[in-house]
C-alpha positions in Angstrom: 94.4 160.1 58.8 91.3 159.5 61.1 93.6 158.2 63.7 95.6 161.5 63.6 92.4 163.6 63.9 91.2 161.5 66.5 94.4 161.9 68.4 94.4 165.6 68.1 90.9 165.7 69.0 91.8 164.0 72.4 94.7 166.3 72.8 92.5 169.4 72.3 89.8 167.8 74.6 92.3 167.3 77.2 93.7 171.0 77.0 90.2 172.1 77.1 89.2 170.3 80.4 92.5 171.5 81.9 91.6 175.0 81.2 88.0 174.3 82.5 89.6 173.0 85.6 91.8 176.2 86.2 89.0 178.7 85.4 86.5 176.9 87.5 88.7 176.2 90.5 90.0 179.8 90.7 86.3 180.9 90.3 85.0 178.8 93.1 88.1 179.8 95.0 87.1 183.6 94.4 83.5 183.2 95.2 84.1 181.2 98.5 86.6 183.7 99.9 84.8 186.6 98.7 81.7 185.3 100.7 83.7 184.6 103.6 85.2 188.2 103.6 81.8 189.8 103.4 80.3 187.7 106.3 83.6 188.4 108.4 83.5 192.5 107.7 79.8 192.2 108.8 80.6 190.2 111.9 82.4 190.9 115.0 85.8 190.5 113.7 86.5 192.8 110.6 90.0 192.8 109.3 91.0 189.3 110.2 92.8 188.0 107.2 91.5 184.6 106.4 92.9 185.0 103.0 96.3 185.1 104.3 96.0 181.7 106.1 93.6 179.5 103.8 93.9 180.9 100.3 96.8 179.1 99.0 96.0 175.5 100.3 92.4 175.9 99.3 93.4 176.9 95.7 95.8 174.1 95.4 93.2 171.4 96.8 90.4 172.7 94.4 92.7 172.4 91.2 94.1 168.9 92.4 90.4 167.8 92.8 89.5 169.0 89.6 92.3 167.3 87.8 91.4 164.1 89.5 87.7 164.3 88.0 88.8 165.2 84.5 91.5 162.7 84.3 89.3 159.7 83.2 87.9 161.8 80.5 91.1 162.3 78.8 91.4 159.5 76.5 94.8 160.3 75.1 96.3 159.1 78.2 96.9 155.3 78.4 95.3 153.4 81.2 98.4 152.4 83.0 99.8 156.0 83.1 96.3 157.2 84.2 96.3 154.9 87.1 99.6 156.1 88.2 98.5 159.8 87.7 95.5 159.2 89.7 97.4 157.7 92.6 99.9 160.6 92.6 97.0 163.1 92.7 95.6 161.3 95.7 99.0 161.5 97.4 99.0 165.3 96.6 95.5 165.7 98.0 96.5 164.1 101.1 99.5 166.4 101.6 97.5 169.4 100.7 94.8 168.8 103.3 97.6 168.5 105.9 98.8 172.0 104.7 95.3 173.1 104.9 94.9 171.7 108.6 97.9 173.4 109.6 96.7 176.9 108.2 93.4 176.4 109.9 95.2 176.0 113.2 97.0 179.2 112.8 93.9 180.8 111.7 92.5 179.5 114.9 95.4 181.0 116.9 94.9 184.4 115.2 91.3 184.4 116.0 91.8 183.7 119.6 94.6 186.1 120.0 92.4 188.7 118.4 89.6 188.2 120.8 91.8 188.4 123.8 93.8 191.6 123.2 97.1 191.6 125.3 97.7 195.4 124.7 94.9 196.3 127.1 95.5 197.6 130.8 93.9 194.7 132.6 95.5 191.8 130.3 95.8 188.9 132.8 93.1 186.7 131.3 94.6 187.7 127.7 98.2 186.6 128.7 96.7 183.3 130.1 94.9 182.6 126.8 98.1 183.6 124.7 100.4 181.4 126.6 98.1 178.3 126.4 97.2 179.0 122.6 100.8 178.9 121.6 101.5 175.4 123.3 98.3 174.0 122.1 98.9 175.4 118.6 102.3 173.3 118.5 100.5 170.2 119.9 97.9 170.4 117.2 100.6 170.9 114.3 102.5 167.7 115.6 99.2 165.8 115.5 98.2 167.1 112.1 101.8 166.0 110.8 101.4 162.7 112.3 98.0 162.1 111.1 99.0 163.3 107.5 102.0 161.0 107.5 99.8 158.1 108.6 97.2 158.9 105.7 100.1 159.4 103.2 101.5 155.9 104.1 97.9 154.4 103.7 97.6 156.1 100.4 100.6 154.5 99.0 98.9 151.3 99.0 102.0 149.4 99.5 101.9 146.4 101.8 105.6 146.6 102.8 105.1 150.3 103.9 102.0 149.2 105.9 104.1 146.6 107.6 106.9 149.1 108.3 104.3 151.5 109.7 103.0 148.7 112.0 106.4 147.9 113.3 107.3 151.6 113.9 104.1 152.0 116.0 105.0 148.9 117.9 108.5 150.1 118.7 107.4 153.7 119.5 107.4 153.1 123.4 110.9 151.6 123.2 112.3 154.4 120.9 110.7 157.2 123.1 112.5 155.7 126.1 115.8 155.6 124.3 115.2 159.1 122.8 114.2 160.3 126.3 117.5 159.0 127.8 119.6 160.4 124.9 118.2 163.7 125.2 117.3 164.4 128.7 117.4 168.0 128.5 115.1 168.4 125.5 112.6 165.9 127.0 112.6 167.9 130.3 112.0 171.0 128.5 109.0 169.6 126.6 107.6 168.3 129.9 108.3 171.7 131.5 106.4 173.3 128.7 103.3 171.3 129.1 103.6 172.1 132.9 103.9 175.7 132.2 101.0 175.8 129.8 98.8 174.2 132.7 100.0 175.8 135.8 101.0 179.1 134.2 104.1 180.2 136.3 104.7 182.5 133.5 102.7 184.0 130.6 103.1 185.9 127.6 104.0 189.6 128.5 104.7 188.8 132.1 107.3 191.1 133.7 109.8 188.9 135.2 113.4 189.4 137.0 115.8 186.5 136.1 119.3 186.5 137.4 119.0 190.0 138.0 117.8 191.1 134.6 114.5 192.8 134.3 112.5 192.1 131.2 109.0 190.9 129.6 108.2 187.3 128.5 108.0 187.8 124.7 107.6 184.2 123.5 107.3 180.7 125.0 108.5 177.9 122.6 108.2 174.3 123.2 111.8 174.4 124.6 112.9 177.7 125.5 111.5 181.2 126.4 112.5 184.6 124.9 112.8 187.5 127.6 113.1 191.0 126.1 115.3 192.9 128.4 114.5 196.6 129.1 117.7 197.7 127.2 116.6 196.0 123.9 118.6 192.8 124.5 117.4 189.3 124.2 117.7 186.7 127.1 116.9 182.9 126.0 116.1 181.0 129.0 115.5 177.0 128.9 111.9 176.1 130.0 113.2 173.8 132.7 114.7 176.8 134.5 111.2 178.1 135.4 110.2 174.9 137.0 113.8 174.3 138.7 114.9 177.8 139.6 113.5 180.6 141.7 112.7 184.0 139.7 110.4 186.9 140.3 107.2 187.5 138.3 105.8 191.0 139.1 102.5 190.3 137.1 101.6 186.8 138.2 98.2 187.9 139.6 97.8 191.2 137.9 99.7 193.9 136.2 99.2 196.7 138.8 102.1 197.1 141.0 103.7 199.3 143.8 107.0 200.8 144.0 109.0 202.7 146.3 111.4 205.7 146.2 113.9 206.5 149.0 114.9 210.0 150.1 117.9 210.4 152.8 117.5 213.6 154.7 118.6 215.4 157.9 116.7 214.9 161.2 115.8 218.4 161.3 113.2 218.1 158.2 109.5 218.0 159.1 107.9 215.0 157.7 104.3 216.3 157.1 105.0 218.9 154.6 107.0 216.0 152.5 104.0 213.9 152.9 101.7 216.5 151.5 103.9 217.3 148.7 104.3 213.6 147.7 100.4 213.4 147.5 100.3 216.4 145.4 102.9 215.1 142.9 101.2 211.8 142.6 97.7 213.0 142.1 98.8 215.4 139.2 100.8 212.5 137.6 98.9 210.4 134.8 101.0 207.4 135.9 99.3 207.1 139.2 96.4 204.7 139.4 94.8 206.3 142.5 95.3 203.2 144.8 98.2 203.7 147.1 100.4 206.9 148.2 102.1 207.2 151.2 105.4 208.5 153.0 107.0 207.0 156.0 110.2 207.2 158.1 111.6 203.6 157.6 115.0 203.9 159.0 117.3 206.2 160.9 121.0 206.1 160.8 123.7 208.1 162.8 123.7 210.8 160.0 120.4 210.6 158.0 116.8 209.8 158.2 115.3 207.4 155.6 112.0 208.4 154.1 110.1 205.8 151.8 107.7 207.0 149.3 105.3 204.4 148.4 103.0 204.7 145.1 101.2 202.5 142.8 100.5 202.3 139.1 98.7 200.2 136.6 101.8 198.2 135.3 105.7 198.1 136.0 106.6 200.4 133.2 104.5 203.3 134.4 105.6 202.8 138.0 109.1 203.0 137.1 108.6 206.4 135.3 106.4 207.3 138.4 109.2 206.6 140.8 111.8 208.5 138.8 109.4 211.5 138.6 108.8 211.4 142.4 112.4 211.4 143.1 113.1 214.3 140.9 110.3 216.4 142.3 110.7 215.5 145.8 114.4 216.4 145.8 113.6 219.9 144.1 111.1 220.4 147.0 113.6 219.7 149.7 116.2 222.0 147.9 113.7 224.8 147.5 112.3 224.8 151.0 114.5 222.9 153.3 118.0 223.3 151.8 119.5 222.8 155.3 117.9 219.3 155.4 119.9 218.0 152.6 122.5 215.3 154.0 125.5 217.0 155.7 128.7 216.0 157.4 129.0 217.6 160.7 132.3 218.3 162.3 133.1 219.6 165.8 136.5 221.2 166.8 137.5 221.2 170.2 140.3 222.9 172.1 143.4 220.8 173.2 143.3 219.5 176.7 145.9 221.3 178.8 149.3 219.8 178.8 148.9 218.2 175.3 151.8 219.0 172.9 150.9 220.8 169.8 151.1 218.7 166.4 154.0 219.7 164.2 153.2 221.9 161.4 
């Protein structure tokens, strides 16, 4: 009878300690994240959701550590089983720490991207940081996975697994050569990704023209680049393409850009009124950045005169809209004030030379 009472007492004690772990673990978790949220809202980056990245792994780690602490106090568990449970809890903690480290990497990326806003007008530095931080985030996650796997092998305390890990490290050089030979394109894309992150031929949100397609760099992964085409299509390009093939980058050194609109008119039109009208149009447009505005005669053909309207804008999207606006309003101005100067086809009828026979009707 005393044994049964003692056994029930041990079970109740174990359940009680388990409940304490849950209550105290969640309480500490709530207190820590509440404190971090207050400091964050009072600081320079309010609204950054730390809870989104760290809450779940932190709660799991607190509960696992609590279970590891109370496990020796539960007398109902046999000694052999207790040792195995402690071993499993250590393995679980190692995995959870890897989860927490990966979440911290994502949090670091979010903090950096929040500090460098890519939606601003002059966003060259922000695009540089966004491009580099995405590449280094993948590198850090890969490093965390390797270190966590090594710690997991060490925590298993199995000499055979240690010997296996040592042999794996010893053959890593040969294996890397074999894999590089078998997956040449994948290896070249990985090396191209490192080169792009360091030399920056492209960045996030760059405006590029690839194989005649105009679009923006939306994402740079470890093997390919996602380009959002202006008509909402998506172009997937391997990283090695940007190292081996020529392409156009409109925002390599800045977002501001110049564009042209061409007019083809008759020789009889005066150029100076058109130049004044162009200046009036662009000065009234919010799409113009105030840097460049000019009109020049750039070519002459046997029928028309080519006029080039040159204008600048803060970015390529605004410049495209400004060029369309200039074309529409300049044509309206020509049609209203110089309708005779629109491109025409002239024909001259001459009398037949004497002695020529008339053509049959």
